[in-house]
ZADO-1210 file (C-alpha; in nm, 4 decimals, padded with zeros to 6 digits):
<atoms>
<atom x="-02.2787" y="-03.4300" z="05.7051" code="UNK" pos="1"/>
<atom x="-02.1828" y="-03.0553" z="05.8655" code="UNK" pos="2"/>
<atom x="-02.1155" y="-03.0624" z="06.2416" code="UNK" pos="3"/>
<atom x="-01.9623" y="-02.7828" z="06.4791" code="UNK" pos="4"/>
<atom x="-01.6205" y="-02.7474" z="06.6013" code="UNK" pos="5"/>
<atom x="-01.7883" y="-02.9346" z="06.9122" code="UNK" pos="6"/>
<atom x="-01.8415" y="-03.2267" z="06.7009" code="UNK" pos="7"/>
<atom x="-02.2226" y="-03.1961" z="06.7965" code="UNK" pos="8"/>
<atom x="-02.5207" y="-03.1972" z="06.5638" code="UNK" pos="9"/>
<atom x="-02.5380" y="-02.9180" z="06.3709" code="UNK" pos="10"/>
<atom x="-02.8777" y="-02.7074" z="06.4076" code="UNK" pos="11"/>
<atom x="-02.9770" y="-02.3747" z="06.3186" code="UNK" pos="12"/>
<atom x="-02.9407" y="-02.2765" z="06.6881" code="UNK" pos="13"/>
<atom x="-02.5566" y="-02.3195" z="06.6397" code="UNK" pos="14"/>
<atom x="-02.3647" y="-02.0312" z="06.6255" code="UNK" pos="15"/>
<atom x="-02.1752" y="-01.9556" z="06.2616" code="UNK" pos="16"/>
<atom x="-01.8312" y="-01.8203" z="06.4249" code="UNK" pos="17"/>
<atom x="-01.6776" y="-02.1304" z="06.3021" code="UNK" pos="18"/>
<atom x="-01.7439" y="-02.0089" z="05.9175" code="UNK" pos="19"/>
<atom x="-01.5607" y="-01.6983" z="05.9248" code="UNK" pos="20"/>
<atom x="-01.6407" y="-01.3326" z="05.8355" code="UNK" pos="21"/>
<atom x="-01.5175" y="-01.4381" z="05.4645" code="UNK" pos="22"/>
<atom x="-01.8331" y="-01.6531" z="05.3834" code="UNK" pos="23"/>
<atom x="-02.0752" y="-01.3890" z="05.5085" code="UNK" pos="24"/>
<atom x="-01.9040" y="-01.1065" z="05.2652" code="UNK" pos="25"/>
<atom x="-01.8909" y="-01.3850" z="04.9798" code="UNK" pos="26"/>
<atom x="-02.2726" y="-01.4638" z="05.0226" code="UNK" pos="27"/>
<atom x="-02.3341" y="-01.0790" z="04.9984" code="UNK" pos="28"/>
<atom x="-02.1536" y="-01.0240" z="04.7477" code="UNK" pos="29"/>
<atom x="-02.3090" y="-01.3234" z="04.5207" code="UNK" pos="30"/>
<atom x="-02.6722" y="-01.2202" z="04.6311" code="UNK" pos="31"/>
<atom x="-02.5313" y="-00.8621" z="04.4881" code="UNK" pos="32"/>
<atom x="-02.4161" y="-00.9957" z="04.1751" code="UNK" pos="33"/>
<atom x="-02.7382" y="-01.2373" z="04.1559" code="UNK" pos="34"/>
<atom x="-02.9513" y="-00.8919" z="04.1482" code="UNK" pos="35"/>
<atom x="-02.7572" y="-00.7385" z="03.9129" code="UNK" pos="36"/>
<atom x="-02.7832" y="-01.0393" z="03.6435" code="UNK" pos="37"/>
<atom x="-03.1224" y="-01.0690" z="03.7098" code="UNK" pos="38"/>
<atom x="-03.2298" y="-00.6842" z="03.6322" code="UNK" pos="39"/>
<atom x="-02.9667" y="-00.7589" z="03.3379" code="UNK" pos="40"/>
<atom x="-03.1725" y="-01.0203" z="03.1788" code="UNK" pos="41"/>
<atom x="-03.4897" y="-00.8356" z="03.2140" code="UNK" pos="42"/>
<atom x="-03.3494" y="-00.5484" z="03.0023" code="UNK" pos="43"/>
<atom x="-03.5074" y="-00.5915" z="02.6678" code="UNK" pos="44"/>
<atom x="-03.2727" y="-00.3667" z="02.4720" code="UNK" pos="45"/>
<atom x="-03.0032" y="-00.6550" z="02.5379" code="UNK" pos="46"/>
<atom x="-03.2294" y="-00.8948" z="02.2902" code="UNK" pos="47"/>
<atom x="-03.3401" y="-00.6003" z="02.0458" code="UNK" pos="48"/>
<atom x="-03.1072" y="-00.6361" z="01.7770" code="UNK" pos="49"/>
<atom x="-03.2526" y="-00.3496" z="01.5752" code="UNK" pos="50"/>
<atom x="-03.0852" y="-00.0857" z="01.8095" code="UNK" pos="51"/>
<atom x="-02.7502" y="-00.1772" z="01.7105" code="UNK" pos="52"/>
<atom x="-02.8193" y="-00.2783" z="01.3651" code="UNK" pos="53"/>
<atom x="-02.9634" y="00.0850" z="01.2755" code="UNK" pos="54"/>
<atom x="-02.6602" y="00.2522" z="01.3649" code="UNK" pos="55"/>
<atom x="-02.4569" y="-00.0259" z="01.2112" code="UNK" pos="56"/>
<atom x="-02.6404" y="-00.0250" z="00.8937" code="UNK" pos="57"/>
<atom x="-02.6303" y="00.3627" z="00.8336" code="UNK" pos="58"/>
<atom x="-02.2794" y="00.3561" z="00.9083" code="UNK" pos="59"/>
<atom x="-02.2001" y="00.1064" z="00.6749" code="UNK" pos="60"/>
<atom x="-02.4446" y="00.2575" z="00.4029" code="UNK" pos="61"/>
<atom x="-02.2271" y="00.5899" z="00.4398" code="UNK" pos="62"/>
<atom x="-01.9152" y="00.3952" z="00.4180" code="UNK" pos="63"/>
<atom x="-02.0369" y="00.2257" z="00.1180" code="UNK" pos="64"/>
<atom x="-02.1438" y="00.5734" z="-00.0559" code="UNK" pos="65"/>
<atom x="-01.7657" y="00.7368" z="00.0363" code="UNK" pos="66"/>
<atom x="-01.6024" y="00.4816" z="-00.1320" code="UNK" pos="67"/>
<atom x="-01.8534" y="00.4832" z="-00.4392" code="UNK" pos="68"/>
<atom x="-01.7431" y="00.8527" z="-00.4506" code="UNK" pos="69"/>
<atom x="-01.3868" y="00.7414" z="-00.4204" code="UNK" pos="70"/>
<atom x="-01.4323" y="00.5151" z="-00.7044" code="UNK" pos="71"/>
<atom x="-01.6097" y="00.7344" z="-00.9117" code="UNK" pos="72"/>
<atom x="-01.3244" y="01.0258" z="-00.8613" code="UNK" pos="73"/>
<atom x="-01.0456" y="00.7330" z="-00.9438" code="UNK" pos="74"/>
<atom x="-01.2420" y="00.6421" z="-01.2617" code="UNK" pos="75"/>
<atom x="-01.2464" y="01.0236" z="-01.3907" code="UNK" pos="76"/>
<atom x="-00.8399" y="01.0410" z="-01.2930" code="UNK" pos="77"/>
<atom x="-00.7797" y="00.6945" z="-01.4741" code="UNK" pos="78"/>
<atom x="-00.9667" y="00.8268" z="-01.7798" code="UNK" pos="79"/>
<atom x="-00.7583" y="01.1942" z="-01.7699" code="UNK" pos="80"/>
<atom x="-00.4708" y="00.9992" z="-01.7061" code="UNK" pos="81"/>
<atom x="-00.5197" y="00.7604" z="-01.9997" code="UNK" pos="82"/>
<atom x="-00.5837" y="01.0971" z="-02.2184" code="UNK" pos="83"/>
<atom x="-00.2864" y="01.2271" z="-02.1150" code="UNK" pos="84"/>
<atom x="-00.0895" y="00.9153" z="-02.1734" code="UNK" pos="85"/>
<atom x="-00.1804" y="00.9420" z="-02.5342" code="UNK" pos="86"/>
<atom x="-00.1365" y="01.3003" z="-02.5826" code="UNK" pos="87"/>
<atom x="00.2530" y="01.2307" z="-02.4681" code="UNK" pos="88"/>
<atom x="00.2776" y="00.9168" z="-02.6785" code="UNK" pos="89"/>
<atom x="00.1941" y="01.1216" z="-03.0058" code="UNK" pos="90"/>
<atom x="00.4220" y="01.4005" z="-02.8801" code="UNK" pos="91"/>
<atom x="00.6922" y="01.1615" z="-02.8360" code="UNK" pos="92"/>
<atom x="00.6327" y="00.9806" z="-03.1644" code="UNK" pos="93"/>
<atom x="00.6372" y="01.3022" z="-03.3451" code="UNK" pos="94"/>
<atom x="00.9608" y="01.3975" z="-03.2062" code="UNK" pos="95"/>
<atom x="01.1561" y="01.0766" z="-03.2710" code="UNK" pos="96"/>
<atom x="01.0440" y="01.1451" z="-03.6276" code="UNK" pos="97"/>
<atom x="01.1339" y="01.4704" z="-03.6664" code="UNK" pos="98"/>
<atom x="01.4882" y="01.4034" z="-03.5288" code="UNK" pos="99"/>
<atom x="01.5287" y="01.1267" z="-03.7360" code="UNK" pos="100"/>
<atom x="01.3924" y="01.3200" z="-04.0331" code="UNK" pos="101"/>
<atom x="01.6451" y="01.6076" z="-03.9078" code="UNK" pos="102"/>
<atom x="01.9518" y="01.3674" z="-03.9040" code="UNK" pos="103"/>
<atom x="01.8267" y="01.2005" z="-04.2537" code="UNK" pos="104"/>
<atom x="01.7941" y="01.5486" z="-04.4271" code="UNK" pos="105"/>
<atom x="02.1018" y="01.7183" z="-04.2770" code="UNK" pos="106"/>
<atom x="02.3924" y="01.6054" z="-04.5327" code="UNK" pos="107"/>
<atom x="02.1583" y="01.7607" z="-04.8207" code="UNK" pos="108"/>
<atom x="02.1884" y="02.1188" z="-04.6985" code="UNK" pos="109"/>
<atom x="02.5356" y="02.1086" z="-04.5454" code="UNK" pos="110"/>
<atom x="02.7585" y="02.3524" z="-04.7752" code="UNK" pos="111"/>
<atom x="03.0964" y="02.3388" z="-04.7847" code="UNK" pos="112"/>
<atom x="03.3541" y="02.5833" z="-04.6289" code="UNK" pos="113"/>
<atom x="03.5340" y="02.7319" z="-04.9404" code="UNK" pos="114"/>
<atom x="03.8677" y="02.8977" z="-04.8211" code="UNK" pos="115"/>
<atom x="04.0536" y="03.0447" z="-05.1103" code="UNK" pos="116"/>
<atom x="04.4228" y="03.1118" z="-05.0550" code="UNK" pos="117"/>
<atom x="04.5548" y="03.3379" z="-05.3712" code="UNK" pos="118"/>
<atom x="04.8940" y="03.4451" z="-05.3247" code="UNK" pos="119"/>
<atom x="04.9226" y="03.6644" z="-05.6242" code="UNK" pos="120"/>
<atom x="05.1685" y="03.9330" z="-05.5809" code="UNK" pos="121"/>
<atom x="05.1245" y="04.3078" z="-05.6622" code="UNK" pos="122"/>
<atom x="05.3576" y="04.4627" z="-05.9299" code="UNK" pos="123"/>
<atom x="05.6167" y="04.6207" z="-05.7481" code="UNK" pos="124"/>
<atom x="05.8811" y="04.8573" z="-05.8681" code="UNK" pos="125"/>
<atom x="06.2369" y="04.7307" z="-05.7351" code="UNK" pos="126"/>
<atom x="06.5404" y="04.9392" z="-05.8032" code="UNK" pos="127"/>
<atom x="06.4305" y="05.1024" z="-06.0811" code="UNK" pos="128"/>
<atom x="06.3459" y="04.7489" z="-06.2248" code="UNK" pos="129"/>
<atom x="06.0231" y="04.6118" z="-06.3980" code="UNK" pos="130"/>
<atom x="05.9016" y="04.3088" z="-06.2682" code="UNK" pos="131"/>
<atom x="05.5890" y="04.1358" z="-06.4475" code="UNK" pos="132"/>
<atom x="05.3764" y="04.0352" z="-06.1926" code="UNK" pos="133"/>
<atom x="05.3346" y="03.6716" z="-06.1231" code="UNK" pos="134"/>
<atom x="04.9966" y="03.5287" z="-06.0676" code="UNK" pos="135"/>
<atom x="05.0238" y="03.2170" z="-05.8693" code="UNK" pos="136"/>
<atom x="04.6710" y="03.0572" z="-05.7945" code="UNK" pos="137"/>
<atom x="04.6484" y="02.7714" z="-05.5785" code="UNK" pos="138"/>
<atom x="04.3769" y="02.5181" z="-05.5565" code="UNK" pos="139"/>
<atom x="04.0350" y="02.5919" z="-05.3566" code="UNK" pos="140"/>
<atom x="04.0685" y="02.4151" z="-05.0258" code="UNK" pos="141"/>
<atom x="03.7181" y="02.2922" z="-04.9251" code="UNK" pos="142"/>
<atom x="03.6268" y="02.1214" z="-04.6121" code="UNK" pos="143"/>
<atom x="03.2855" y="01.9275" z="-04.5340" code="UNK" pos="144"/>
<atom x="03.1889" y="01.9188" z="-04.1723" code="UNK" pos="145"/>
<atom x="03.1419" y="01.5210" z="-04.0883" code="UNK" pos="146"/>
<atom x="02.8118" y="01.4195" z="-03.9720" code="UNK" pos="147"/>
<atom x="02.7866" y="01.1443" z="-03.7800" code="UNK" pos="148"/>
<atom x="02.4642" y="00.9623" z="-03.7491" code="UNK" pos="149"/>
<atom x="02.3906" y="00.7909" z="-03.4640" code="UNK" pos="150"/>
<atom x="02.0341" y="00.6622" z="-03.5273" code="UNK" pos="151"/>
<atom x="02.1340" y="00.3306" z="-03.7484" code="UNK" pos="152"/>
<atom x="01.8602" y="00.1837" z="-03.9369" code="UNK" pos="153"/>
<atom x="01.4952" y="00.2292" z="-03.9285" code="UNK" pos="154"/>
<atom x="01.3927" y="00.4277" z="-03.6136" code="UNK" pos="155"/>
<atom x="01.2137" y="00.1765" z="-03.3530" code="UNK" pos="156"/>
<atom x="00.8823" y="00.2497" z="-03.2820" code="UNK" pos="157"/>
<atom x="00.8310" y="00.2861" z="-02.9854" code="UNK" pos="158"/>
<atom x="01.1559" y="00.4132" z="-02.8896" code="UNK" pos="159"/>
<atom x="01.3378" y="00.3012" z="-02.5555" code="UNK" pos="160"/>
<atom x="01.3221" y="00.6447" z="-02.4024" code="UNK" pos="161"/>
<atom x="00.9001" y="00.6284" z="-02.4760" code="UNK" pos="162"/>
<atom x="00.9069" y="00.2503" z="-02.3314" code="UNK" pos="163"/>
<atom x="01.1091" y="00.3796" z="-01.9960" code="UNK" pos="164"/>
<atom x="00.8877" y="00.6626" z="-01.9744" code="UNK" pos="165"/>
<atom x="00.5877" y="00.4211" z="-02.0036" code="UNK" pos="166"/>
<atom x="00.7344" y="00.2122" z="-01.7366" code="UNK" pos="167"/>
<atom x="00.7982" y="00.4864" z="-01.4649" code="UNK" pos="168"/>
<atom x="00.4359" y="00.6242" z="-01.5301" code="UNK" pos="169"/>
<atom x="00.3283" y="00.2572" z="-01.4702" code="UNK" pos="170"/>
<atom x="00.5144" y="00.1960" z="-01.1771" code="UNK" pos="171"/>
<atom x="00.3675" y="00.5585" z="-01.0479" code="UNK" pos="172"/>
<atom x="00.0419" y="00.4466" z="-01.0817" code="UNK" pos="173"/>
<atom x="00.0714" y="00.1329" z="-00.9125" code="UNK" pos="174"/>
<atom x="00.1921" y="00.3258" z="-00.6382" code="UNK" pos="175"/>
<atom x="-00.0775" y="00.5684" z="-00.6528" code="UNK" pos="176"/>
<atom x="-00.3319" y="00.2455" z="-00.6544" code="UNK" pos="177"/>
<atom x="-00.1479" y="00.1103" z="-00.3514" code="UNK" pos="178"/>
<atom x="-00.1680" y="00.4512" z="-00.1561" code="UNK" pos="179"/>
<atom x="-00.5644" y="00.4344" z="-00.2478" code="UNK" pos="180"/>
<atom x="-00.6005" y="00.0860" z="-00.1129" code="UNK" pos="181"/>
<atom x="-00.4366" y="00.2075" z="00.2204" code="UNK" pos="182"/>
<atom x="-00.6410" y="00.4944" z="00.2312" code="UNK" pos="183"/>
<atom x="-00.9623" y="00.3160" z="00.1929" code="UNK" pos="184"/>
<atom x="-00.8487" y="00.0800" z="00.4578" code="UNK" pos="185"/>
<atom x="-00.7816" y="00.3701" z="00.6753" code="UNK" pos="186"/>
<atom x="-01.1662" y="00.4775" z="00.6266" code="UNK" pos="187"/>
<atom x="-01.3006" y="00.1441" z="00.7180" code="UNK" pos="188"/>
<atom x="-01.1077" y="00.0997" z="01.0514" code="UNK" pos="189"/>
<atom x="-01.1972" y="00.4979" z="01.1074" code="UNK" pos="190"/>
<atom x="-01.5415" y="00.4252" z="01.0532" code="UNK" pos="191"/>
<atom x="-01.5392" y="00.1267" z="01.2822" code="UNK" pos="192"/>
<atom x="-01.3999" y="00.3129" z="01.5554" code="UNK" pos="193"/>
<atom x="-01.6255" y="00.5659" z="01.5455" code="UNK" pos="194"/>
<atom x="-01.9216" y="00.2968" z="01.5548" code="UNK" pos="195"/>
<atom x="-01.7531" y="00.1557" z="01.8493" code="UNK" pos="196"/>
<atom x="-01.7025" y="00.4592" z="02.0576" code="UNK" pos="197"/>
<atom x="-02.0956" y="00.5674" z="01.9970" code="UNK" pos="198"/>
<atom x="-02.1787" y="00.2038" z="02.1246" code="UNK" pos="199"/>
<atom x="-01.9726" y="00.2711" z="02.4322" code="UNK" pos="200"/>
<atom x="-02.1094" y="00.6331" z="02.4910" code="UNK" pos="201"/>
<atom x="-02.4459" y="00.4936" z="02.4502" code="UNK" pos="202"/>
<atom x="-02.3702" y="00.2343" z="02.7042" code="UNK" pos="203"/>
<atom x="-02.2473" y="00.4507" z="02.9540" code="UNK" pos="204"/>
<atom x="-02.5222" y="00.7064" z="02.9523" code="UNK" pos="205"/>
<atom x="-02.7602" y="00.3831" z="03.0068" code="UNK" pos="206"/>
<atom x="-02.5824" y="00.2937" z="03.2712" code="UNK" pos="207"/>
<atom x="-02.5967" y="00.6607" z="03.4306" code="UNK" pos="208"/>
<atom x="-02.9733" y="00.6581" z="03.3613" code="UNK" pos="209"/>
<atom x="-02.9480" y="00.3435" z="03.5953" code="UNK" pos="210"/>
<atom x="-02.7333" y="00.4906" z="03.8601" code="UNK" pos="211"/>
<atom x="-02.4304" y="00.3419" z="03.7934" code="UNK" pos="212"/>
<atom x="-02.1466" y="00.6022" z="03.7262" code="UNK" pos="213"/>
<atom x="-01.9109" y="00.3912" z="03.7026" code="UNK" pos="214"/>
<atom x="-01.6742" y="00.3533" z="03.3575" code="UNK" pos="215"/>
<atom x="-01.5392" y="00.0384" z="03.3003" code="UNK" pos="216"/>
<atom x="-01.3562" y="00.1138" z="03.0101" code="UNK" pos="217"/>
<atom x="-01.1799" y="00.3851" z="03.1885" code="UNK" pos="218"/>
<atom x="-01.0546" y="00.1182" z="03.4674" code="UNK" pos="219"/>
<atom x="-00.9762" y="-00.1528" z="03.1941" code="UNK" pos="220"/>
<atom x="-00.7727" y="00.1400" z="03.0384" code="UNK" pos="221"/>
<atom x="-00.5941" y="00.2547" z="03.3487" code="UNK" pos="222"/>
<atom x="-00.5257" y="-00.1541" z="03.4066" code="UNK" pos="223"/>
<atom x="-00.3952" y="-00.2019" z="03.0766" code="UNK" pos="224"/>
<atom x="-00.1238" y="00.1257" z="03.1267" code="UNK" pos="225"/>
<atom x="-00.0470" y="00.0014" z="03.4646" code="UNK" pos="226"/>
<atom x="00.0338" y="-00.3151" z="03.3115" code="UNK" pos="227"/>
<atom x="00.2552" y="-00.1730" z="03.0642" code="UNK" pos="228"/>
<atom x="00.4172" y="00.0367" z="03.2890" code="UNK" pos="229"/>
<atom x="00.5058" y="-00.2342" z="03.4956" code="UNK" pos="230"/>
<atom x="00.6154" y="-00.4272" z="03.1976" code="UNK" pos="231"/>
<atom x="00.8473" y="-00.1212" z="03.1268" code="UNK" pos="232"/>
<atom x="01.0179" y="-00.1167" z="03.4648" code="UNK" pos="233"/>
<atom x="01.1437" y="-00.4935" z="03.4391" code="UNK" pos="234"/>
</atoms>
């Protein structure tokens, strides 16, 4: 049972000075918060899911359309890349066959280098004596340029060069696929951020119509900034 400081019985006529001014301030705050809570409970927009679902559905459908367009563009580019790969493979295969054929057929068309050294001396008259011409013929020196066939055996198809080229191309395609996935994630996150910003703007506009000019988001940002600055000073 409550009793005043004089240890007498508690009645309505007893002054409440012993409770202090803090109790009265807290009581007023509780009453204000209760009124705000009642008005908030009476707001029908909180229970209407169509308001939030409409914007979310439109954003989701827009994102799905964008992703569909990106997927279609990727498929088209993939088809073009496959066509280019087929053309490059044919070109490399034909090049390999041409090189191999050239190496195999080259010795048939090599002509020897002929060097004829004839040391025939012309007749000369020395001191009235006639010297008969003596024709000495040396054998013809022939030399064949050696051909080193660095292609041994049957040509390998596909060639190591082609395999390395295709491996590098596949690696680049994998990097492109990873970049596209990261871009899709960024687009999804950006759309979510835009949706949150629109919902925040709608909430602040509704609060202003109700006469409340406070921005709880700005205050939260300031508190977070102050907290980070305090943590940085430590």
